[in-house]
C-alpha positions in Angstrom: -107.4 66.6 -94.9 -106.7 64.9 -98.3 -107.4 61.1 -98.3 -103.8 60.2 -98.9 -102.5 62.2 -96.0 -105.2 60.9 -93.7 -104.2 57.3 -94.5 -100.6 58.1 -93.9 -101.4 59.7 -90.6 -103.3 56.6 -89.4 -100.5 54.3 -90.3 -98.1 56.5 -88.3 -100.4 56.5 -85.3 -100.7 52.7 -85.5 -96.9 52.3 -85.6 -96.1 54.8 -82.8 -99.0 54.6 -80.3 -97.9 53.2 -76.9 -99.6 52.4 -73.6 -97.8 51.6 -70.4 -94.6 51.3 -72.3 -96.0 48.8 -74.9 -96.2 49.7 -78.5 -99.7 48.8 -79.6 -101.3 48.1 -83.0 -103.9 50.8 -82.6 -105.2 52.7 -85.6 -107.6 54.9 -83.5 -106.1 56.1 -80.2 -109.3 58.0 -79.3 -111.3 54.7 -79.6 -108.6 53.0 -77.6 -109.0 55.4 -74.7 -112.8 55.2 -74.9 -112.6 51.4 -74.9 -110.5 51.4 -71.7 -112.9 53.8 -69.9 -115.9 51.7 -71.0 -114.3 48.5 -69.9 -113.6 50.0 -66.5 -117.2 51.2 -66.1 -118.5 47.7 -67.2 -116.2 46.0 -64.7 -117.5 48.1 -61.8 -121.1 47.9 -62.9 -121.0 44.1 -63.3 -119.7 43.7 -59.7 -122.4 46.0 -58.3 -125.1 44.1 -60.2 -123.7 40.8 -59.0 -123.9 41.9 -55.4 -127.4 43.3 -55.9 -128.8 40.3 -57.7 -127.2 37.8 -55.4 -128.5 39.3 -52.2 -131.7 41.2 -53.2 -133.1 39.2 -56.1 -131.9 35.6 -55.4 -131.8 36.0 -51.6 -128.4 34.3 -51.6 -125.2 35.5 -50.0 -121.8 37.1 -50.5 -119.2 34.6 -49.2 -116.8 36.2 -46.8 -115.3 33.0 -45.5 -112.1 33.2 -47.4 -111.5 36.8 -46.7 -112.1 36.1 -43.0 -109.5 33.4 -43.3 -107.1 35.9 -44.8 -107.8 38.4 -42.0 -106.9 35.8 -39.4 -103.5 35.3 -40.9 -102.9 39.0 -41.4 -103.5 39.5 -37.7 -101.0 36.7 -36.8 -98.4 38.4 -38.9 -99.1 41.7 -37.2 -98.7 40.0 -33.9 -95.1 39.0 -34.9 -95.7 35.4 -36.0 -93.8 34.2 -39.1 -95.8 32.4 -41.8 -94.5 28.9 -42.7 -92.4 29.0 -39.6 -94.6 29.6 -36.6 -97.8 28.7 -38.5 -98.6 26.8 -41.7 -100.4 28.4 -44.6 -102.0 26.8 -47.7 -100.8 29.2 -50.3 -97.3 30.4 -51.5 -95.4 33.3 -50.1 -96.5 36.2 -52.3 -100.1 35.5 -51.5 -99.5 37.6 -48.5 -99.4 40.7 -50.6 -103.2 40.4 -51.2 -103.6 39.6 -47.5 -101.5 42.3 -45.9 -102.2 45.3 -48.1 -105.9 45.4 -47.1 -104.9 44.9 -43.5 -102.7 48.0 -43.7 -105.6 50.0 -45.0 -108.0 48.7 -42.4 -105.6 48.8 -39.4 -106.0 52.6 -38.6 -109.8 52.1 -38.7 -109.7 49.0 -36.5 -112.7 47.7 -38.4 -113.3 44.2 -39.9 -115.6 45.5 -42.5 -112.9 47.9 -43.7 -110.7 44.9 -44.3 -113.3 43.1 -46.3 -114.0 46.2 -48.4 -110.3 46.9 -48.9 -109.7 43.4 -50.1 -112.6 43.6 -52.5 -111.3 46.9 -53.9 -107.8 45.5 -54.3 -109.0 42.3 -56.1 -111.3 44.5 -58.3 -108.3 46.5 -59.4 -106.4 43.3 -60.2 -109.4 42.1 -62.2 -109.6 45.5 -64.1 -105.9 45.1 -64.9 -106.7 41.6 -66.3 -109.6 43.0 -68.4 -107.3 45.6 -69.9 -104.6 42.9 -70.6 -107.3 40.9 -72.4 -107.9 43.9 -74.6 -104.2 44.4 -75.2 -103.7 40.7 -76.1 -106.7 40.7 -78.4 -105.3 43.8 -80.2 -102.5 41.6 -81.4 -104.8 38.8 -82.6 -107.8 40.7 -84.0 -108.9 44.2 -85.1 -109.7 46.9 -82.6 -113.4 46.3 -82.5 -113.2 42.6 -81.8 -110.5 43.3 -79.2 -112.9 45.5 -77.4 -115.5 42.8 -77.6 -113.1 40.4 -75.9 -112.7 43.0 -73.2 -116.5 43.3 -72.8 -116.8 39.5 -72.3 -114.1 39.6 -69.6 -115.6 42.7 -67.9 -119.2 41.2 -67.9 -118.2 37.7 -66.8 -120.5 37.8 -63.8 -119.6 34.5 -62.2 -116.0 35.5 -62.2 -116.9 38.9 -60.8 -118.6 37.2 -57.8 -115.4 35.3 -57.0 -113.2 38.4 -57.6 -115.1 40.0 -54.7 -114.8 36.9 -52.4 -111.4 35.3 -53.1 -107.9 36.3 -54.0 -107.6 34.4 -57.3 -107.9 37.7 -59.3 -104.3 38.4 -58.1 -102.5 35.3 -59.6 -104.7 35.5 -62.7 -103.6 39.1 -63.3 -99.9 38.0 -62.8 -100.3 35.2 -65.4 -102.0 37.5 -67.9 -99.3 40.2 -67.3 -96.6 37.6 -68.0 -98.3 36.5 -71.2 -98.9 40.0 -72.4 -95.3 41.0 -71.8 -94.1 38.0 -73.7 -96.4 38.7 -76.5 -95.2 42.3 -76.8 -91.6 41.3 -76.9 -90.7 41.8 -73.3 -89.8 38.2 -73.0 -87.5 38.5 -69.9 -90.2 40.2 -67.9 -92.6 37.5 -69.1 -90.4 34.9 -67.6 -90.0 36.9 -64.4 -93.7 37.3 -63.9 -94.4 33.6 -64.6 -92.0 32.9 -61.7 -93.7 35.6 -59.5 -97.1 34.0 -60.3 -95.9 30.7 -59.0 -95.3 32.4 -55.7 -98.8 33.8 -55.7 -100.7 30.6 -56.6 -99.0 27.8 -58.4 -100.8 27.6 -61.7 -99.2 30.6 -63.5 -95.9 28.6 -63.7 -97.5 26.5 -66.5 -96.5 29.3 -68.9 -92.8 28.9 -68.2 -92.0 25.8 -70.3 -94.0 27.1 -73.3 -91.9 30.2 -73.2 -88.8 28.1 -73.4 -90.0 26.1 -76.3 -91.1 29.2 -78.2 -87.7 30.9 -77.6 -85.9 27.8 -78.7 -87.8 27.8 -82.0 -87.1 31.5 -82.4 -83.4 30.7 -82.4 -82.5 32.1 -79.0 -79.0 30.9 -78.1 -78.5 28.6 -75.2 -77.0 31.4 -73.0 -80.2 33.4 -73.3 -82.4 30.4 -72.4 -80.2 29.6 -69.4 -80.2 33.2 -68.3 -84.0 33.2 -68.3 -84.3 29.9 -66.5 -81.9 31.2 -63.8 -83.8 34.4 -63.5 -87.0 32.5 -62.7 -85.2 30.3 -60.3 -83.5 33.2 -58.6 -86.8 35.0 -58.0 -88.3 31.9 -56.5 -85.2 31.2 -54.4 -84.9 34.8 -53.2 -88.5 34.7 -51.8 -88.6 31.1 -50.4 -85.0 30.6 -49.1 -85.5 32.5 -45.8 -88.5 30.3 -45.0 -86.7 27.2 -46.0 -83.8 28.1 -43.7 -86.1 29.0 -40.8 -88.4 26.0 -41.0 -87.8 23.4 -43.8 -90.8 21.3 -42.6 -93.1 24.2 -42.3 -92.2 25.3 -45.8 -92.7 21.9 -47.3 -96.0 21.5 -45.7 -97.4 24.3 -47.8 -96.6 22.3 -50.9 -97.8 19.0 -49.6 -100.9 19.9 -47.7 -103.2 19.3 -50.6 -101.6 16.1 -51.8 -104.0 13.2 -51.0 -106.7 15.7 -50.1 -110.1 14.1 -50.6 -111.9 15.2 -53.7 -114.7 17.7 -53.1 -118.1 17.1 -54.6 -118.0 19.9 -57.1 -114.8 18.6 -58.7 -114.4 16.5 -61.9 -112.4 14.0 -59.8 -115.3 13.3 -57.5 -117.7 13.2 -60.5 -115.6 10.4 -62.1 -115.3 8.5 -58.8 -119.1 8.8 -58.3 -119.6 7.2 -61.7 -116.9 4.5 -60.8 -118.8 3.7 -57.6 -122.1 3.4 -59.4 -120.8 1.3 -62.2 -118.0 -0.8 -60.7 -118.4 -0.2 -57.0 -115.0 1.4 -56.6 -113.4 4.8 -56.4 -109.9 4.8 -57.9 -109.6 8.0 -59.9 -108.9 10.2 -56.9 -105.9 8.1 -56.0 -104.2 8.4 -59.4 -105.2 12.0 -60.3 -101.8 13.5 -59.6 -99.9 11.3 -62.1 -102.8 11.6 -64.5 -102.5 15.4 -64.3 -98.8 15.2 -64.8 -99.2 12.9 -67.8 -101.7 15.4 -69.4 -99.3 18.3 -68.8 -96.4 16.4 -70.4 -98.6 15.4 -73.3 -99.5 19.0 -73.9 -95.9 20.0 -73.9 -95.1 17.2 -76.3 -97.9 18.3 -78.7 -96.7 21.9 -78.6 -93.2 20.8 -79.3 -94.4 18.6 -82.2 -96.5 21.4 -83.6 -93.4 23.3 -84.6 -95.5 26.5 -84.5 -94.0 29.9 -83.9 -97.4 31.5 -83.8 -97.8 33.2 -80.4 -101.6 32.5 -80.6 -100.8 28.8 -80.5 -98.7 29.4 -77.3 -101.7 31.2 -75.8 -104.0 28.3 -76.6 -101.6 25.8 -75.0 -101.1 27.8 -71.9 -104.9 27.9 -71.6 -105.0 24.1 -72.1 -102.4 23.6 -69.4 -104.3 25.9 -67.0 -107.5 24.0 -67.8 -105.8 20.6 -67.0 -104.6 22.0 -63.7 -108.2 23.1 -62.9 -110.0 20.0 -64.1 -107.8 17.5 -62.3 -107.6 19.4 -59.1 -109.3 17.4 -56.3 -110.5 20.6 -54.7 -111.5 22.3 -58.0 -113.3 25.2 -56.3 -115.8 27.1 -58.5 -113.6 30.2 -58.0 -111.2 28.7 -60.5 -113.4 30.0 -63.2 -111.4 33.2 -62.7 -108.3 31.5 -64.1 -109.8 30.6 -67.4 -112.2 33.5 -68.0 -109.5 35.8 -69.6 -108.6 33.1 -72.1 -112.2 32.3 -72.9 -113.0 35.9 -73.4 -110.2 36.1 -76.0 -111.1 32.8 -77.8 -114.9 32.9 -77.7 -115.6 36.4 -79.0 -115.7 35.4 -82.7 -119.4 34.3 -83.1 -122.7 34.7 -81.3 -122.9 30.9 -80.5 -119.4 31.0 -78.9 -120.3 34.1 -76.8 -123.5 32.3 -75.8 -121.4 29.4 -74.7 -119.2 31.7 -72.7 -122.1 33.2 -70.8 -123.8 29.8 -70.3 -120.8 28.6 -68.5 -120.7 31.8 -66.4 -124.4 31.2 -65.5 -123.9 27.6 -64.6 -121.0 28.3 -62.3 -122.9 31.2 -60.7 -125.7 28.8 -60.0 -123.2 26.3 -58.6 -122.0 28.9 -56.2 -123.5 30.6 -54.4 -127.1 29.9 -55.5 -127.2 26.1 -55.2 -124.6 25.6 -52.6 -126.1 23.4 -49.8 -129.2 22.9 -52.0 -127.8 20.5 -54.5 -124.4 19.8 -53.0 -122.0 20.6 -50.2 -118.1 20.7 -50.2 -117.9 17.3 -48.6 -117.6 14.3 -50.8 -121.2 13.3 -51.4 -124.2 14.4 -53.5 -127.1 14.9 -51.1 -130.8 14.6 -51.9 -132.9 15.5 -53.8 -132.7 12.9 -56.5 -134.5 11.7 -59.6 -135.0 7.9 -60.0 -132.3 7.3 -57.3 -129.7 9.5 -59.2 -128.9 12.7 -57.3 -129.9 15.9 -59.1 -126.4 17.2 -58.3 -125.1 14.6 -60.7 -127.2 16.0 -63.6 -126.3 19.5 -62.7 -122.5 18.8 -62.7 -122.9 16.8 -65.9 -124.1 19.9 -67.7 -121.3 22.0 -66.1 -118.6 19.6 -67.4 -120.2 19.3 -70.8 -120.2 23.1 -71.1 -116.5 23.1 -70.1 -115.5 20.4 -72.5 -117.5 21.9 -75.4 -115.6 25.2 -74.9 -112.3 23.2 -74.8 -113.3 21.5 -78.0 -114.1 24.8 -79.7 -110.7 26.2 -78.8 -109.0 23.0 -80.0 -110.7 23.5 -83.4 -109.6 27.1 -83.5 -105.9 26.0 -83.0 -106.3 23.5 -85.8 -107.7 26.2 -88.1 -104.7 28.5 -87.5 -102.2 28.8 -90.4 -98.9 27.1 -89.8 -95.7 29.0 -89.7 -94.8 32.3 -88.3 -97.7 34.4 -87.2 -98.3 37.9 -88.6 -98.9 39.0 -85.1 -95.3 38.4 -84.3 
């Protein structure tokens, strides 16, 4: 084929290529399909290797506690009990999708192990969906090769993979990334809708909603469109929650208040600061003010985003990441599993240089050591750092110091990236 015609053909492909109904900036469709297949294989391989190394090499364990907890509540629903009415539950209503689907698979087999395996497969599928969404988002921000590299980071995030197999956080993370991807690809109404859905799976995905509103306002959307999208989100939430509110207002509210005032667990940044406060001033005060502090940070981020005046969707992605990170850092529970929430963002942001990728994997390694390898060795979930210690200072304190330093260094790198972005309308838009 003559060079001129070849170039024209590639431009046509880049303009017209679509995947799952989204028009993608893909110059090489064959490479795209190959990338998707490779990412799926990497995702599966990473999970198999994590199980092997955790149990056979490090003689540690695969934590089935949470899945056992989910199974108990699936059985209660099967017995005719109504969640939030006849029994309380810690998570929002749509969390039961990830609880009941594996139960329906395992029920004919009447086997507990079948439930565990079905749950792991379902969460792995959600995680694979998130990895593909990382790739689709990165295609808007980078070239196809770097976008694939972003997907590779997400697929080989081994600490996240461990928690995908043991918790249900892959589900809300997928919903948040789906919402962001739809918004990026000009399916804004669906983006709003899935942000509302994410709030009903686990609360943190709702942080994207106000950033969508600010972006749409800057884009000149009229007030009627904004009100329509707000009402859409409210209608989704109300349609799911209203039956439970009517049946048991107190049971419904308990779901949203059970963790308020909950003691800070020893792997949280809240406990870390209180530990320092006790050592220096003999008092623990941060845990008692963490909720207003978190709220102040979230409002501060919204204000900074508003003041930025940026219409660049990359900036929106950074700020949603910052909002998710604040929700994670100032959470008194702050389970290590929350690494799943931020891994897709970090895979997109830290695929630019080798030092950034090294930082990405260093944080994965540290959280993997935190749980499961060093659980009940350096710390427990209860609010204290046990022995051993060095010079009277628990070793757990040094371990968590490194963890939080890694986390804040990654945050600092992403802040620098935002500052380096050109102002004005993004070419990706």
